[in-house]
Backbone and ligand atoms as CSV (ligand in chain L), in Angstrom:
chain,resi,resn,atom,element,x,y,z
A,1,MET,N,N,30.402,-59.377,60.343
A,1,MET,CA,C,31.717,-59.869,59.938
A,1,MET,C,C,31.587,-61.181,59.158
A,2,GLU,N,N,32.111,-61.191,57.956
A,2,GLU,CA,C,31.969,-62.368,57.102
A,2,GLU,C,C,32.979,-63.455,57.502
A,3,ARG,N,N,32.529,-64.695,57.609
A,3,ARG,CA,C,33.416,-65.783,58.055
A,3,ARG,C,C,34.004,-66.603,56.907
A,4,HIS,N,N,33.478,-66.410,55.672
A,4,HIS,CA,C,33.981,-67.200,54.544
A,4,HIS,C,C,34.511,-66.306,53.430
A,5,THR,N,N,35.557,-66.797,52.792
A,5,THR,CA,C,36.063,-66.100,51.607
A,5,THR,C,C,36.626,-67.123,50.635
A,6,LEU,N,N,36.926,-66.649,49.425
A,6,LEU,CA,C,37.464,-67.562,48.413
A,6,LEU,C,C,38.907,-67.190,48.078
A,7,LEU,N,N,39.747,-68.211,48.068
A,7,LEU,CA,C,41.139,-68.061,47.636
A,7,LEU,C,C,41.315,-68.851,46.346
A,8,LEU,N,N,41.936,-68.236,45.334
A,8,LEU,CA,C,42.376,-68.992,44.157
A,8,LEU,C,C,43.892,-68.991,44.139
A,9,ILE,N,N,44.466,-70.163,43.968
A,9,ILE,CA,C,45.905,-70.265,43.724
A,9,ILE,C,C,46.047,-70.407,42.212
A,10,LYS,N,N,46.652,-69.392,41.601
A,10,LYS,CA,C,46.604,-69.241,40.144
A,10,LYS,C,C,47.625,-70.135,39.434
A,11,PRO,N,N,47.475,-70.280,38.091
A,11,PRO,CA,C,48.342,-71.190,37.333
A,11,PRO,C,C,49.848,-70.955,37.494
A,12,ASP,N,N,50.289,-69.706,37.707
A,12,ASP,CA,C,51.736,-69.490,37.907
A,12,ASP,C,C,52.216,-70.209,39.168
A,13,SER,N,N,51.400,-70.185,40.221
A,13,SER,CA,C,51.792,-70.823,41.493
A,13,SER,C,C,51.651,-72.336,41.449
A,14,THR,N,N,50.588,-72.837,40.792
A,14,THR,CA,C,50.421,-74.300,40.755
A,14,THR,C,C,51.542,-74.925,39.924
A,15,LYS,N,N,51.956,-74.213,38.831
A,15,LYS,CA,C,53.058,-74.726,37.982
A,15,LYS,C,C,54.361,-74.807,38.761
A,16,LYS,N,N,54.545,-73.909,39.710
A,16,LYS,CA,C,55.800,-73.881,40.475
A,16,LYS,C,C,55.701,-74.677,41.782
A,17,ASN,N,N,54.638,-75.492,41.897
A,17,ASN,CA,C,54.457,-76.335,43.096
A,17,ASN,C,C,54.393,-75.538,44.401
A,18,HIS,N,N,53.664,-74.424,44.371
A,18,HIS,CA,C,53.514,-73.627,45.588
A,18,HIS,C,C,52.163,-73.812,46.277
A,19,ILE,N,N,51.400,-74.821,45.855
A,19,ILE,CA,C,50.062,-75.016,46.429
A,19,ILE,C,C,50.145,-75.255,47.936
A,20,GLY,N,N,50.957,-76.234,48.320
A,20,GLY,CA,C,51.068,-76.592,49.740
A,20,GLY,C,C,51.573,-75.433,50.583
A,21,ALA,N,N,52.584,-74.724,50.069
A,21,ALA,CA,C,53.172,-73.613,50.842
A,21,ALA,C,C,52.141,-72.511,51.078
A,22,ILE,N,N,51.346,-72.212,50.049
A,22,ILE,CA,C,50.362,-71.124,50.190
A,22,ILE,C,C,49.229,-71.541,51.139
A,23,LEU,N,N,48.763,-72.782,51.018
A,23,LEU,CA,C,47.710,-73.238,51.934
A,23,LEU,C,C,48.233,-73.278,53.382
A,24,LYS,N,N,49.503,-73.627,53.531
A,24,LYS,CA,C,50.100,-73.664,54.876
A,24,LYS,C,C,50.101,-72.259,55.496
A,25,ILE,N,N,50.454,-71.247,54.700
A,25,ILE,CA,C,50.442,-69.868,55.219
A,25,ILE,C,C,49.021,-69.518,55.681
A,26,ALA,N,N,48.027,-69.884,54.873
A,26,ALA,CA,C,46.634,-69.580,55.248
A,26,ALA,C,C,46.275,-70.288,56.562
A,27,GLU,N,N,46.625,-71.566,56.664
A,27,GLU,CA,C,46.307,-72.313,57.896
A,27,GLU,C,C,47.038,-71.722,59.111
A,28,GLU,N,N,48.268,-71.322,58.903
A,28,GLU,CA,C,49.040,-70.739,60.018
A,28,GLU,C,C,48.452,-69.405,60.480
A,29,HIS,N,N,47.662,-68.775,59.622
A,29,HIS,CA,C,47.014,-67.517,60.006
A,29,HIS,C,C,45.559,-67.725,60.428
A,30,GLY,N,N,45.241,-68.928,60.806
A,30,GLY,CA,C,43.944,-69.185,61.435
A,30,GLY,C,C,42.808,-69.541,60.497
A,31,PHE,N,N,43.111,-69.716,59.209
A,31,PHE,CA,C,42.039,-70.084,58.279
A,31,PHE,C,C,41.820,-71.597,58.286
A,32,ILE,N,N,40.565,-71.992,58.243
A,32,ILE,CA,C,40.187,-73.399,58.121
A,32,ILE,C,C,39.756,-73.625,56.675
A,33,ILE,N,N,40.291,-74.681,56.056
A,33,ILE,CA,C,39.915,-74.989,54.669
A,33,ILE,C,C,38.594,-75.756,54.695
A,34,LYS,N,N,37.535,-75.127,54.200
A,34,LYS,CA,C,36.206,-75.751,54.232
A,34,LYS,C,C,35.921,-76.549,52.957
A,35,GLU,N,N,36.439,-76.086,51.825
A,35,GLU,CA,C,36.289,-76.780,50.534
A,35,GLU,C,C,37.575,-76.558,49.757
A,36,LEU,N,N,37.920,-77.551,48.926
A,36,LEU,CA,C,39.152,-77.459,48.154
A,36,LEU,C,C,38.948,-78.147,46.808
A,37,LYS,N,N,39.444,-77.499,45.742
A,37,LYS,CA,C,39.229,-78.063,44.403
A,37,LYS,C,C,40.410,-77.694,43.521
A,38,ILE,N,N,40.851,-78.631,42.670
A,38,ILE,CA,C,41.846,-78.287,41.647
A,38,ILE,C,C,41.207,-78.520,40.287
A,39,PHE,N,N,41.352,-77.558,39.394
A,39,PHE,CA,C,40.672,-77.641,38.093
A,39,PHE,C,C,41.343,-76.689,37.114
A,40,GLN,N,N,41.034,-76.892,35.834
A,40,GLN,CA,C,41.525,-75.948,34.822
A,40,GLN,C,C,40.368,-75.052,34.417
A,41,MET,N,N,40.547,-73.770,34.593
A,41,MET,CA,C,39.491,-72.808,34.272
A,41,MET,C,C,39.254,-72.794,32.763
A,42,ASP,N,N,37.984,-72.797,32.357
A,42,ASP,CA,C,37.706,-72.614,30.923
A,42,ASP,C,C,37.204,-71.182,30.706
A,43,HIS,N,N,36.934,-70.849,29.449
A,43,HIS,CA,C,36.550,-69.472,29.131
A,43,HIS,C,C,35.243,-69.088,29.811
A,44,GLU,N,N,34.315,-70.048,29.907
A,44,GLU,CA,C,33.004,-69.756,30.505
A,44,GLU,C,C,33.137,-69.368,31.988
A,45,ILE,N,N,33.865,-70.200,32.731
A,45,ILE,CA,C,34.058,-69.912,34.164
A,45,ILE,C,C,34.880,-68.624,34.338
A,46,GLY,N,N,35.942,-68.496,33.540
A,46,GLY,CA,C,36.812,-67.321,33.643
A,46,GLY,C,C,36.048,-66.027,33.385
A,47,SER,N,N,35.205,-66.018,32.363
A,47,SER,CA,C,34.497,-64.770,32.042
A,47,SER,C,C,33.408,-64.465,33.068
A,48,LYS,N,N,32.849,-65.509,33.693
A,48,LYS,CA,C,31.893,-65.259,34.797
A,48,LYS,C,C,32.637,-64.702,36.008
A,49,PHE,N,N,33.754,-65.357,36.317
A,49,PHE,CA,C,34.502,-65.002,37.526
A,49,PHE,C,C,35.042,-63.573,37.453
A,50,TYR,N,N,35.531,-63.192,36.261
A,50,TYR,CA,C,36.146,-61.871,36.120
A,50,TYR,C,C,35.254,-60.897,35.356
A,51,ALA,N,N,33.938,-61.096,35.435
A,51,ALA,CA,C,32.983,-60.241,34.698
A,51,ALA,C,C,33.176,-58.752,35.016
A,52,MET,N,N,33.546,-58.448,36.268
A,52,MET,CA,C,33.680,-57.025,36.637
A,52,MET,C,C,34.851,-56.343,35.934
A,53,HIS,N,N,35.751,-57.136,35.344
A,53,HIS,CA,C,36.905,-56.542,34.656
A,53,HIS,C,C,36.738,-56.509,33.137
A,54,LYS,N,N,35.590,-56.984,32.649
A,54,LYS,CA,C,35.362,-57.013,31.188
A,54,LYS,C,C,35.526,-55.605,30.607
A,55,GLY,N,N,36.278,-55.520,29.518
A,55,GLY,CA,C,36.482,-54.217,28.877
A,55,GLY,C,C,37.767,-53.522,29.321
A,56,LYS,N,N,38.366,-53.975,30.441
A,56,LYS,CA,C,39.622,-53.345,30.884
A,56,LYS,C,C,40.775,-53.858,30.007
A,57,ASP,N,N,41.852,-53.074,29.950
A,57,ASP,CA,C,42.935,-53.441,29.018
A,57,ASP,C,C,43.603,-54.776,29.368
A,58,PHE,N,N,43.569,-55.187,30.628
A,58,PHE,CA,C,44.229,-56.438,31.014
A,58,PHE,C,C,43.307,-57.661,30.959
A,59,TYR,N,N,42.035,-57.458,30.604
A,59,TYR,CA,C,41.027,-58.531,30.705
A,59,TYR,C,C,41.372,-59.770,29.864
A,60,GLU,N,N,41.668,-59.589,28.578
A,60,GLU,CA,C,41.924,-60.741,27.693
A,60,GLU,C,C,43.172,-61.501,28.142
A,61,LYS,N,N,44.193,-60.754,28.516
A,61,LYS,CA,C,45.446,-61.364,28.987
A,61,LYS,C,C,45.192,-62.171,30.264
A,62,LEU,N,N,44.380,-61.602,31.146
A,62,LEU,CA,C,44.046,-62.266,32.408
A,62,LEU,C,C,43.302,-63.579,32.153
A,63,LEU,N,N,42.310,-63.529,31.263
A,63,LEU,CA,C,41.526,-64.735,30.963
A,63,LEU,C,C,42.403,-65.831,30.356
A,64,LYS,N,N,43.275,-65.426,29.449
A,64,LYS,CA,C,44.176,-66.389,28.803
A,64,LYS,C,C,45.096,-67.024,29.856
A,65,PHE,N,N,45.645,-66.207,30.717
A,65,PHE,CA,C,46.531,-66.703,31.773
A,65,PHE,C,C,45.791,-67.672,32.702
A,66,MET,N,N,44.572,-67.322,33.084
A,66,MET,CA,C,43.833,-68.160,34.029
A,66,MET,C,C,43.458,-69.522,33.423
A,67,GLN,N,N,43.468,-69.609,32.072
A,67,GLN,CA,C,43.175,-70.890,31.413
A,67,GLN,C,C,44.452,-71.667,31.085
A,68,SER,N,N,45.618,-71.115,31.462
A,68,SER,CA,C,46.887,-71.682,30.996
A,68,SER,C,C,47.405,-72.848,31.844
A,69,GLY,N,N,46.729,-73.174,32.920
A,69,GLY,CA,C,47.191,-74.268,33.786
A,69,GLY,C,C,46.157,-74.520,34.869
A,70,MET,N,N,46.575,-75.287,35.864
A,70,MET,CA,C,45.634,-75.643,36.920
A,70,MET,C,C,45.476,-74.495,37.936
A,71,THR,N,N,44.248,-74.417,38.465
A,71,THR,CA,C,43.928,-73.465,39.529
A,71,THR,C,C,43.453,-74.267,40.729
A,72,VAL,N,N,43.860,-73.840,41.919
A,72,VAL,CA,C,43.302,-74.425,43.147
A,72,VAL,C,C,42.364,-73.386,43.756
A,73,ALA,N,N,41.155,-73.820,44.085
A,73,ALA,CA,C,40.203,-72.927,44.756
A,73,ALA,C,C,39.937,-73.468,46.148
A,74,ALA,N,N,39.917,-72.564,47.128
A,74,ALA,CA,C,39.638,-72.969,48.511
A,74,ALA,C,C,38.642,-72.002,49.141
A,75,ILE,N,N,37.634,-72.557,49.783
A,75,ILE,CA,C,36.790,-71.720,50.650
A,75,ILE,C,C,37.445,-71.741,52.021
A,76,LEU,N,N,37.796,-70.550,52.495
A,76,LEU,CA,C,38.503,-70.422,53.774
A,76,LEU,C,C,37.600,-69.768,54.807
A,77,GLN,N,N,37.698,-70.282,56.022
A,77,GLN,CA,C,36.844,-69.769,57.105
A,77,GLN,C,C,37.683,-69.265,58.280
A,78,ARG,N,N,37.340,-68.114,58.778
A,78,ARG,CA,C,37.828,-67.575,60.058
A,78,ARG,C,C,37.058,-66.276,60.308
A,79,ASP,N,N,37.198,-65.716,61.502
A,79,ASP,CA,C,36.538,-64.430,61.757
A,79,ASP,C,C,37.134,-63.377,60.833
A,80,ASP,N,N,36.280,-62.499,60.334
A,80,ASP,CA,C,36.709,-61.391,59.465
A,80,ASP,C,C,37.535,-61.905,58.281
A,81,ALA,N,N,37.032,-63.002,57.679
A,81,ALA,CA,C,37.794,-63.750,56.672
A,81,ALA,C,C,38.230,-62.896,55.471
A,82,ILE,N,N,37.346,-62.076,54.953
A,82,ILE,CA,C,37.666,-61.335,53.721
A,82,ILE,C,C,38.804,-60.351,53.974
A,83,HIS,N,N,38.650,-59.568,55.015
A,83,HIS,CA,C,39.649,-58.566,55.356
A,83,HIS,C,C,40.994,-59.220,55.717
A,84,GLU,N,N,40.943,-60.282,56.523
A,84,GLU,CA,C,42.176,-60.945,56.968
A,84,GLU,C,C,42.914,-61.600,55.802
A,85,LEU,N,N,42.172,-62.209,54.864
A,85,LEU,CA,C,42.855,-62.843,53.725
A,85,LEU,C,C,43.437,-61.788,52.787
A,86,ARG,N,N,42.724,-60.688,52.589
A,86,ARG,CA,C,43.260,-59.608,51.737
A,86,ARG,C,C,44.566,-59.058,52.315
A,87,LYS,N,N,44.618,-58.945,53.646
A,87,LYS,CA,C,45.851,-58.471,54.294
A,87,LYS,C,C,47.005,-59.442,54.040
A,88,LEU,N,N,46.689,-60.735,54.154
A,88,LEU,CA,C,47.706,-61.778,53.995
A,88,LEU,C,C,48.189,-61.885,52.546
A,89,VAL,N,N,47.284,-61.647,51.603
A,89,VAL,CA,C,47.588,-61.769,50.175
A,89,VAL,C,C,48.381,-60.561,49.675
A,90,GLY,N,N,48.056,-59.381,50.158
A,90,GLY,CA,C,48.737,-58.159,49.711
A,90,GLY,C,C,48.098,-57.555,48.481
A,91,LYS,N,N,48.689,-56.466,48.016
A,91,LYS,CA,C,48.110,-55.727,46.883
A,91,LYS,C,C,48.288,-56.476,45.559
A,92,THR,N,N,47.456,-56.092,44.568
A,92,THR,CA,C,47.494,-56.734,43.242
A,92,THR,C,C,48.913,-56.724,42.663
A,93,ASP,N,N,49.560,-55.577,42.749
A,93,ASP,CA,C,50.903,-55.434,42.182
A,93,ASP,C,C,51.918,-56.025,43.161
A,94,TYR,N,N,52.378,-57.228,42.848
A,94,TYR,CA,C,53.159,-58.031,43.805
A,94,TYR,C,C,54.394,-57.306,44.345
A,95,HIS,N,N,55.082,-56.505,43.506
A,95,HIS,CA,C,56.341,-55.928,43.997
A,95,HIS,C,C,56.126,-54.621,44.756
A,96,ASN,N,N,54.838,-54.222,44.832
A,96,ASN,CA,C,54.518,-52.967,45.503
A,96,ASN,C,C,53.748,-53.223,46.800
A,97,THR,N,N,53.830,-54.456,47.282
A,97,THR,CA,C,53.073,-54.801,48.487
A,97,THR,C,C,54.030,-55.176,49.625
A,98,LYS,N,N,53.469,-55.393,50.793
A,98,LYS,CA,C,54.325,-55.622,51.976
A,98,LYS,C,C,55.129,-56.918,51.850
A,99,PRO,N,N,56.342,-56.955,52.415
A,99,PRO,CA,C,57.246,-58.103,52.253
A,99,PRO,C,C,56.671,-59.454,52.704
A,100,GLU,N,N,55.906,-59.478,53.756
A,100,GLU,CA,C,55.470,-60.785,54.292
A,100,GLU,C,C,54.180,-61.295,53.644
A,101,THR,N,N,53.728,-60.686,52.560
A,101,THR,CA,C,52.474,-61.108,51.933
A,101,THR,C,C,52.702,-62.216,50.892
A,102,ILE,N,N,51.629,-62.990,50.628
A,102,ILE,CA,C,51.736,-64.122,49.692
A,102,ILE,C,C,52.158,-63.631,48.299
A,103,ARG,N,N,51.586,-62.520,47.848
A,103,ARG,CA,C,51.939,-62.047,46.494
A,103,ARG,C,C,53.394,-61.579,46.421
A,104,ARG,N,N,53.874,-60.986,47.488
A,104,ARG,CA,C,55.277,-60.535,47.474
A,104,ARG,C,C,56.224,-61.738,47.447
A,105,ILE,N,N,55.836,-62.805,48.151
A,105,ILE,CA,C,56.700,-63.992,48.212
A,105,ILE,C,C,56.616,-64.778,46.891
A,106,TYR,N,N,55.384,-64.960,46.372
A,106,TYR,CA,C,55.210,-65.895,45.252
A,106,TYR,C,C,54.837,-65.255,43.916
A,107,GLY,N,N,54.455,-63.979,43.888
A,107,GLY,CA,C,54.046,-63.344,42.637
A,107,GLY,C,C,55.234,-63.064,41.727
A,108,GLU,N,N,54.949,-62.948,40.420
A,108,GLU,CA,C,56.044,-62.617,39.495
A,108,GLU,C,C,55.711,-61.465,38.555
A,109,SER,N,N,54.434,-61.076,38.454
A,109,SER,CA,C,54.049,-59.907,37.650
A,109,SER,C,C,52.660,-59.475,38.100
A,110,ILE,N,N,52.160,-58.367,37.545
A,110,ILE,CA,C,50.833,-57.903,37.984
A,110,ILE,C,C,49.733,-58.902,37.576
A,111,THR,N,N,49.925,-59.606,36.469
A,111,THR,CA,C,48.958,-60.646,36.080
A,111,THR,C,C,49.259,-61.953,36.818
A,112,LYS,N,N,50.512,-62.382,36.763
A,112,LYS,CA,C,50.913,-63.631,37.433
A,112,LYS,C,C,51.216,-63.308,38.897
A,113,ASN,N,N,50.160,-62.979,39.627
A,113,ASN,CA,C,50.355,-62.502,41.000
A,113,ASN,C,C,49.971,-63.558,42.044
A,114,ALA,N,N,50.154,-64.822,41.670
A,114,ALA,CA,C,50.109,-65.981,42.581
A,114,ALA,C,C,48.715,-66.395,43.053
A,115,VAL,N,N,47.929,-65.432,43.519
A,115,VAL,CA,C,46.634,-65.782,44.122
A,115,VAL,C,C,45.589,-64.702,43.858
A,116,HIS,N,N,44.337,-65.090,44.069
A,116,HIS,CA,C,43.213,-64.151,44.092
A,116,HIS,C,C,42.504,-64.327,45.429
A,117,ALA,N,N,42.047,-63.228,46.007
A,117,ALA,CA,C,41.229,-63.303,47.224
A,117,ALA,C,C,40.037,-62.371,47.054
A,118,SER,N,N,38.855,-62.827,47.412
A,118,SER,CA,C,37.643,-62.006,47.270
A,118,SER,C,C,37.814,-60.681,48.006
A,119,ASP,N,N,37.293,-59.596,47.393
A,119,ASP,CA,C,37.522,-58.269,47.990
A,119,ASP,C,C,36.320,-57.675,48.709
A,120,SER,N,N,35.180,-58.370,48.717
A,120,SER,CA,C,33.990,-57.849,49.404
A,120,SER,C,C,33.040,-59.016,49.676
A,121,VAL,N,N,32.068,-58.775,50.565
A,121,VAL,CA,C,31.085,-59.824,50.881
A,121,VAL,C,C,30.325,-60.212,49.614
A,122,GLU,N,N,29.930,-59.214,48.857
A,122,GLU,CA,C,29.163,-59.474,47.629
A,122,GLU,C,C,29.978,-60.325,46.651
A,123,HIS,N,N,31.246,-59.951,46.424
A,123,HIS,CA,C,32.072,-60.713,45.484
A,123,HIS,C,C,32.394,-62.101,46.026
A,124,ALA,N,N,32.615,-62.231,47.334
A,124,ALA,CA,C,32.896,-63.561,47.905
A,124,ALA,C,C,31.723,-64.501,47.629
A,125,LYS,N,N,30.515,-64.006,47.842
A,125,LYS,CA,C,29.327,-64.851,47.622
A,125,LYS,C,C,29.211,-65.247,46.155
A,126,THR,N,N,29.391,-64.285,45.255
A,126,THR,CA,C,29.289,-64.574,43.817
A,126,THR,C,C,30.370,-65.556,43.391
A,127,GLU,N,N,31.598,-65.318,43.849
A,127,GLU,CA,C,32.726,-66.156,43.413
A,127,GLU,C,C,32.605,-67.579,43.967
A,128,ILE,N,N,32.184,-67.699,45.230
A,128,ILE,CA,C,31.994,-69.036,45.817
A,128,ILE,C,C,30.926,-69.782,45.015
A,129,LYS,N,N,29.869,-69.110,44.654
A,129,LYS,CA,C,28.768,-69.730,43.896
A,129,LYS,C,C,29.254,-70.235,42.527
A,130,ILE,N,N,30.158,-69.474,41.896
A,130,ILE,CA,C,30.656,-69.876,40.571
A,130,ILE,C,C,31.515,-71.142,40.683
A,131,ILE,N,N,32.378,-71.198,41.686
A,131,ILE,CA,C,33.334,-72.318,41.778
A,131,ILE,C,C,32.767,-73.492,42.590
A,132,PHE,N,N,31.981,-73.183,43.622
A,132,PHE,CA,C,31.398,-74.242,44.474
A,132,PHE,C,C,29.882,-74.028,44.555
A,133,PRO,N,N,29.146,-74.352,43.465
A,133,PRO,CA,C,27.716,-74.021,43.444
A,133,PRO,C,C,26.902,-74.697,44.553
A,134,ASP,N,N,27.390,-75.820,45.095
A,134,ASP,CA,C,26.615,-76.542,46.114
A,134,ASP,C,C,27.001,-76.174,47.545
A,135,PHE,N,N,27.917,-75.235,47.722
A,135,PHE,CA,C,28.369,-74.924,49.079
A,135,PHE,C,C,27.236,-74.282,49.888
A,136,SER,N,N,27.023,-74.825,51.105
A,136,SER,CA,C,26.036,-74.181,51.964
A,136,SER,C,C,26.733,-73.675,53.232
A,137,TYR,N,N,26.364,-72.485,53.644
A,137,TYR,CA,C,27.048,-71.808,54.751
A,137,TYR,C,C,26.605,-72.366,56.104
L,1,LIG,P1,P,42.950,-60.631,40.907
L,1,LIG,O1,O,42.907,-60.330,42.344
L,1,LIG,O2,O,42.735,-62.029,40.499
L,1,LIG,O3,O,41.872,-59.690,40.171
L,1,LIG,C1,C,42.003,-59.291,38.826
L,1,LIG,C2,C,43.290,-59.706,38.225
L,1,LIG,O4,O,43.667,-59.054,37.018
L,1,LIG,C3,C,44.425,-59.362,39.175
L,1,LIG,O5,O,44.374,-60.172,40.320
L,1,LIG,C4,C,45.638,-59.549,38.277
L,1,LIG,O6,O,46.006,-60.911,38.153
L,1,LIG,C5,C,45.080,-59.111,36.913
L,1,LIG,N1,N,45.588,-57.812,36.467
L,1,LIG,C6,C,46.447,-57.622,35.448
L,1,LIG,N2,N,46.715,-56.333,35.264
L,1,LIG,C7,C,46.005,-55.660,36.192
L,1,LIG,C8,C,45.882,-54.271,36.513
L,1,LIG,N3,N,46.514,-53.334,35.841
L,1,LIG,N4,N,45.081,-53.943,37.545
L,1,LIG,C9,C,44.417,-54.907,38.245
L,1,LIG,N5,N,44.505,-56.231,37.969
L,1,LIG,C10,C,45.302,-56.608,36.958
């Protein structure tokens, strides 16, 4: 069971001042914030982070959006972190996910879907390394 995962609070949410509210939901669900960073994604980081989506029809739009404002990245810790955060975040398509999920509350479109959460142990490790290269478990 993986204890760490990565949460990104995307530019749509940071622009609307939802950083505190989203981190509060995570803390209320038992996550401990181990690392926290606010930054503006550039093309280099964005293309590394979303390499698995290269070539898909939404890729260029996604990269442009992710560079359009500030992003908050958090390494979150709890038991079964990846699975539990994915449940809390909800499905990619914000209006097609469960009512109490972060994307349903704060998302506004399939691209501007408020947050990103790692979907597997392999991706969590890669994504943490890209945003927090010095993090040690
Ligand atoms: P995220 O979890 O960050 O992973 C990839 C992102 O691409 C996704 O959230 C959305 O913001 C964005 N995206 C836009 N269109 C699509 C789509 N049709 N399918 C999946 N992801 C999409």
